[in-house]
N, C-alpha and C positions, 0 to 999 in steps of 0.2 A: 402486844408482846412486851413483856417487862424488859427493862434495860439490863443487860448482863455484861459485867465488866470483862474485858479481854484478859486472859491469863498473862501475867507479866513474864517476859522472857528472861532467862538467867543472864547475868552480865557476861559480856564477851571477854575472853582472855586478852590481856594486853601484850601484844607482840610488838615490842618497842621497835624492832628492826623493820617489820612490815609497816608499822605506823609511820615511821620516818620516811620510808620510801613513798608511801601514798601522800604524805604531807609535801614532799619535794615535788611530786608530780602535780599536785593541786596548785602549789605556788607558781610553777611554770605556766600552767594553763591559765591561771588567773591573770597574769601579766599580759598574755597574748589576747585573752578575751576582753580585757579592758581596752586594748588598742583597737580591736575590731568594733567595739561598741561606741567609740568616741564620737563619731559623727551623729549617731542616733541620739546620744545624750544631749547634744546641743538642740536638736529638734524637740525632744521631750521637754527640755527646760522652757522652751518658748510656749509649748502647749500648757505647761503648768502655770507659766507667768500670765497668760492671757485667758485661759479657759478653766483649768482645774488647779487653783492656787493651793488647795489642801492636799493635793496628790503629788507624788514624786519625792524621792529622797536622793539627793545628789552629793551630799557631803556627810559621810559617815563619821562624823566627829563626835567622840564621847562627850557627855556632860554639856551638851549644847544649851545655851541660855536664850536662844531665839525661838524655841518651839511654840511658845504661847503668844507670839506676836500676831497682830491682825494679818490675815492672809488676803491678798488680792486688792489692796487699796488702789492699785494702778488700773483696775478694771473699771472704766467709767460706764460702759454699757454691758450688762450681763446677759445679753441675748444669747451669746454663744454658750455660756455656762448653763443657762436654763434649758436651752434646746438640747444640749448634750445630756443633761439630767433626764429630760423627757425620753430620749432615745434609750438610755440605760434602763429606765423603768419599763419601757415598752418591751425591750428584750427580756427582762426578768419575767414580766407577766406573760409574754408570748411564748417563751421557750421552757422555763422551769418555774411555772407558777406554783407556789405552795398551796394554793386554794383548789387545785384540780389535778387529775392524773395527767402526766406528761410523758409517760413511757409504759410499755408493757413488755413482758418477756415471752419469747417464742423459741422454737427450735428451728434448725435448718431443714426439717423434714415435715412436709405438709400433713402426712398421715399421722405423725406423732402429735401434731398440733390439734388434731381432732380427737385424740384419745382422752377420755374423761379423767383417767388417772394422772396423765401428764398435765392436763389443764389445771387440775386441782393443785398439783405441786408447783406449777409456775405461778398460779395466783397467790398461793400462800407465800412463796418466796418473794414475790413482788411486794406483798403487804409488809413483810418483815423488813425488806430493804427500804421501803418508803418510811417506815417507822424510825429506822436508824438515821436516815437523812433528815427527818423532821425534828428529831429530838436533839440532834447535834447542832453544829454551826454551819451546816452546808448552805442554807439559804442566805444567811448573812454573808458568807464568803462569796457566793455567786453574785450578790448585789454589787460588791466592790469589783468583782471580775468583769462584769458587763461595763462598768464605768471606765475601767482601765482599757478594755478592748475597744470601746467606741472612741475614747479620747486619744490613746497612744497607738492604737493599731495592734498592740500586743498586750497580753495579760499573762500572769503566771500565778500558780497556786500549788503549794506543796500538800501532798496527801499522806498522812502518817497514821499508823495504827495508834489507838489511844486506849488507855486503861479505864476511862470513864465513859466516853462517847463512842467507843468501838473504833471510830475513825474520826480524825480531826483534820480540818482544812485550814491552811495558813496562806491567805491571799497576800501577794506581794505587790508593791507599787513600783512604778517606773524609776529606774536609777539605782535600785538596790540589788538587781540581779543581772546575770549575764547568761546568754544562751549560745549553744552550738548544736549543729545538726549533723546527722550521719550522711552516708552516701545516697540514701533513699529520700533525702529531703525532710526527714523527721527530726524534730528537736529531741535529742536524747541526753543532753548535758545542761545542767543548771547550777550556777554558782550564785550564792547569796552573801552579800556583805551587810551586816547589821550590827547594832550595839545592844548589849544587855548589861544590867547592873549585877553586882556581885551576888545579891540574893537570888536573882533569876538563874545565874550561871550555876551556882551550887545546887539549887533546887532541880535544875534540869539534868546535870551531869554527875552530881555527887561530889562531896568534898574530897574524896580520895582520888578523883580523876582529874581535878583541876591543877593548874600550875601553882608553884610556891607563891607567886605574886598574889593570886586570887585567895589562896589559903591565908596569907598574911592579912589581906584586907578583911577577910571574913572574921578572923580572930580578933581584929581590932574594931570590929562592928562597923566598918565603913561600907555598909550594905548598898548604898545608893550610888557608889562610884561605878561608872560605866566603862566597859572595855569593848573593843571591836572584835567581832566573831565572824568567821567564815564557815559557811555550810556548803560543801562541794558535793554535788550529786552527779555521778557519771557512770557509764558502763564499766564493768570490771575488766579492764584490758589484760590483767594477769590471772584471770579466773582459772581455777583448777577444777575440772568437772568432778563432782562427787565429793569435793573437800568440805569439811565442816566449817560453819561460820561464814564470815564475809569472804574468805578465800574462794568459796565455791558459789557465791551469789552472782546472778546476772548483773545486778546494779549495787553500787555501794555509795554510802554517804559518809563523809568525814567532816567532823566539826573540829575547829582549832582556833586558838587565840591568835589573831593576826598580829604579826610583829613580835611575837614571843617565841623565839627559837629554842628556848630551854625545855619546852614541853611539846612533843610532836603532835599530840592530838588529844582532844577531850573525849571523843567517842567515834567509833566506826560502826556504822549500821549496815546491815545486809537487807537487800530488798529483792523479793522474788520477781518483781516487775517494776517498771519506771514509776517512781512515787511522786510524780508531779504532772501537771498539765501546763501547756504553753500555747493556748489558742491565739490565732492571728486573724485579723479581719481580712486582709489580702496580702499576698506576697509577690515578690518579683524575683525571678531567676533563683539564685542560690542563697538568698538572704535569710538569715535566721530570725530576723525581726520583721514585723509586718507594718503595713500602712493602713490608716483608718480614716474615718470621716472627720475626726478632730484635726488631723493634719491637713486635710483638704480644705477645711473651713478656716484655717489659720490666717491666710492672707486677707480674706474679707473681714475677719474679726479684728485684725490689727488696723485695717483701714477704717472700720467702724469706730474704733476708739479715737482715732485722729479726727474723724468727722464730728464726733460728739464734742470733743474739746474745742474745735473751731466754732461749733454752734454755741457753746457756752461762752466763748470769748466774745462773739458777736452780740449775744444778749447782754453780757456784762458791760460791754462798752456802751450799749444803748441805755442800760439802767444806771450805770455809774461811769459816765464819760470822763476821760482825763481832763483836768482843769489847769488853768494857769492864773497867776496872781502877780501883782506888783511886788517888787523886791522889798518894799517897805513893810509888807505883811509877813515877812519871813519869821519874825519873832512873835507873831500874834497867833493866839489859839483860833483855829478856823474850824467851824462845824460843817462837815460835808454830808451829814446824815440827811435823809429826805425830810423836808420841812425845816431844816436847820436855819437859824437866824444868826447872821454875823454883823457886828457893828464895826464899821470901818471909818476912822476919822478922816474928814475932808473929802468924803466920797462925792458929795454934791458938787463941790468945786472942781473935782478932778475931771468931770466930764464922762462921756460914755465909754471912753477907753480905759477907765480905771476900774478898780474893784476886782471881783472874782468872776470868771466866766469860763465856759468850756473851751478847750483848745480847738475842737471842731464838733459840730453837731452830727451825731450818728443816728441814722435811720435805716438800718440794714434790711435788705430783702432776703430773708432767711428761708423762703419757700423752696428754692432749688436745693439748698443744703438739707432741708428736712426730707425732701423727696429722695435725695441720694441716700440719706440714712435709712429710710424705709426700704430702699432697694437692697442695701447691704443686709439689713435684718431679714428680709424675705429670702435672699440667697443663702444666708447662713442656716435658716430653718430648713430649707430644701436640702442643703448639703448634709445636714444632720438628720435627715429623714423625717422631720416633723410634719411634712406635708402628708406622709403616710399615717403617722400616729394620730394626728388631729384632722384626718381627712374629712370627716362629716361636718365638723364645725368650721374648718378653715379652707378646705379644698373644694367645696362645691360653689364656685363662683358662677351662679347661673340664676336667671330670673324664673326659670321653669321649675315646677315641683320635681323633686328627685325621688324616684321610687326606690324601694328596698332592693329590688333586683339590680338597678343601676349602681347603687352603692356597692353591692356585692361584687359586681363585675369590675368596677374600678379598683376596689380593694384587692381583688385577686391579681389584677394587672400590676399594681404597685408592689404586692408581696413578692412577685417574681424577681424584682430587683434585689431582694435579700436572699434569694435562693442559694447562691454560692456561699454567702456568709453562713447561712444556717447549716449547710452540708459540712462545711469546714469545721464549724463549732461542734457538730455531732461527732465528727471523726477525731478532733484534736482535744476535746474537753469532756463531753458527756460519756462517750464510750469508755475512755479510761477510768473515769470516776465510778461508773456503775460496775465495771469489771473488777476494779481494785477493791471496792467496798464489798462486793459479793464474794471475792476470794478470801478476804479477811474474815467475813462472817462464816463462810464454810469451813475455813481452817480451824475455827474455834467452836464449831458445833452450834452456831446460832441459826442455822436453817435445817430443815428436815433432810434426811439422807436422800440422795438422788434416786429416782426409780431406776430399776435395772434397764428399762427400755431406753434410757438416756445415755447409756454407755456408748462412747464413740460418737456422740452427737454434741455439737456446741450449742450453747444458749445464745440466741440472737436478740438484740434489743431493737424494738420497733417504737418509734417516737410518735406520740399522739398529742403533742402540744398544740396550742392554737396556731402557731406559725407553721408547724409541720402539716397540720390539717389544711391550712390555707394553701400551702404549696401543692398538696395532692388534690385539693378541691378544684383546681383548674381542669383536671381530667374529667370531672363530673359534667362539665359543659358539653362534651362530646356525647356522653350517655343521654343527657337530657335532649339534645338535638335529634339524635337518631330515633329515640322513643317518640318524641313529638312529631317527627316527620312520618314515621310509620303510622301513628295514630291518625294523622290527616289523610293518609291514603286508604286507611281501613274503611272509611265511609264508602268508598267506591268498590273496594275489593277486600273483604274481611280476611281473606287468606294471606294477605300481606303479613299479618302478625305472626304467621307460622315461621317467619325468618328470625324472629327474636326469641331468645331465651330470657324471659323476664325474671325468672328466679336468679339466674346468674347476674343479671343487671342489678337487681336489688342487693345481692351480696357484695358485688364490686362497689356499688355506690356507698353502701354503709361502711365498707373498709376504707374507702378514700376519705370519708368524713370522720373516721375515727369513732364510729358509733359503737357503743358497748355491745359486744356479741350476744349478751343475754337478752337484748331487745328482740333480736331476730330468732325465730323459732328453728328448732332442729329440722333438717331436711326430712328425716324419717317421720317426724311428727306431722310435718306439712303433707307428706304423701298419705299418711293415715287419715288426716282430716279430709283430704280431697276424695279418698276412697269412700269414706263415710258419706260425704256430701253427694257423690255420684250414686251411691246406693239409695239414699233418701230421695233423690230426684227420680230414680227409676221406680221406686215404690209409689211415689206421687203420680207418675205417669200411668202406672198400671191401675192405680185407684181411679184416676180420671177416666181411663178407658172403660173400666168396669161400670162406672157411674153412667157413662154414655150408653153402654150396652143395656143397662137396666132401664134407663129412660126410654130407649128405643123399643125395648120389649113391651113396656107398659103402654106405649103409644099404639103398638101393633095389636095388643090385646084389647084395646078399647075401640078398635076400628072394626065395624060390622061389614062383612063382605056378602052377606045374604045366606039364607038357608040355615040360620042359627049358628053360623061359624064366623069367628073373627079372623083378622089378617094373620095373626101369629099362628093360629091353628092351621090355616091354609098353607102357610110356609112350611111348618113342621111336617104336614101331610105330604107335601111335595118332596121333602128330603127323604121321608120314609119310603115313598113309592120309588124314588130313584135308587135307593139302597137295595130294594127287593129286586128291581129290574137288573 
């Protein structure tokens, strides 16, 4: 499918009064949301400090001069950073792999799902949707989203209609956004604080819509000067049903220059549905932000840094012990390098107590410390689920050969621990992404018209990723066990198999494993094949019986019973006599 640009919407009318009212509401909410997020900010900063030094934005200061500095010099042992990167890569490959199908479209009606016309439309729509996601920045955005989710327990990504990619994803990092949820526990409000330079602001909003300050900087060509911007996305509390523009939209987004009260807003956008996702690893009570494995691993990671520093100190004292010397050598150049030679006047006459020598001899026993470090590293990897990710290479600590079946069972057991995370991610991230993208495409004529049969029916998303299949594959164990058990009893009583519908078992097994439906034959075709096979078997049996009769007749005709008569003639004569009698 060729990439088709989305038709650009006409600019919204600038209602200065309405803009100012929305700006005032956004400013009030921003102050309160800052206060609510304060304690989370402290935790996220520690996670950034010890695990993800390149993630997190906590000081939205324009024209920062520290952005290019080396990140993470305080991290002595990178076990936590590496393990979290492995977890993020595992989630990317296991949930939304760009190399394989990870979802399919269905309806909420089983009969419609079997209709050939509906199947073709759903398949075509899915292909178009996949093309849009693949040609845009979806997969790049998801890679960062998984890292944020695993590290900070919360991730956020804004989804906006785009004139080139149809839909554009803007992943955020911890510290630059604020969240609030509604009475149903759903995150429905997102505020973002960030900086943009003058060129970016004018390009995004237009010179006529920016403040006089930005216009002045633009005219003087100070294009790299940065300014703080707020993007507030929230439900439209003053919505007027049926009204044109943002006044009638369910969700609105207002952009404005933070701290500039002379210009109410840069832009107000109208959204037909929530234009962002905010998936959380796990939540507690009414919290808008989540907790993740990065937070769980933080104590061990901090302890690991201390242990590594202590180990380095012990080794350093052994390699370069502190020394002491006579005060007379204070003004003398002393060579303390390995193999260094120092000439000291009068050393022979001074005796054994003179010259340079160590303050104390260090011969540390570092084995317990090394063992403790290994324990920290192992616990960190387990907390960050690396025992599941690298199960085959690191998790099979046994001297006995491990079979593929055993690996599969162990993997399924471990996958169950990620079940709640996967379900939450489907609900809070992937469902809104696919639904929003599909609506944008349908609104601009980028998919085929819906068949009339679909009127009144919703499209349902079924996930077929590796992790989704692994979750469902645990159910296949029961199917395998009952079929295996019935097979073992069939040797004594073949009628036992009459209790099983093996066709239904195959269909269910394939569905649980996410097998392509095209691999399984249509039930009508299977019935036709069985009918033909039964007919062929019947013909073969009749032919065999005819052959047996022909062979028997020949044998009888060759048997002489005396009087010039063979056995066949005698039998036929008997039948004739009986018929006359």
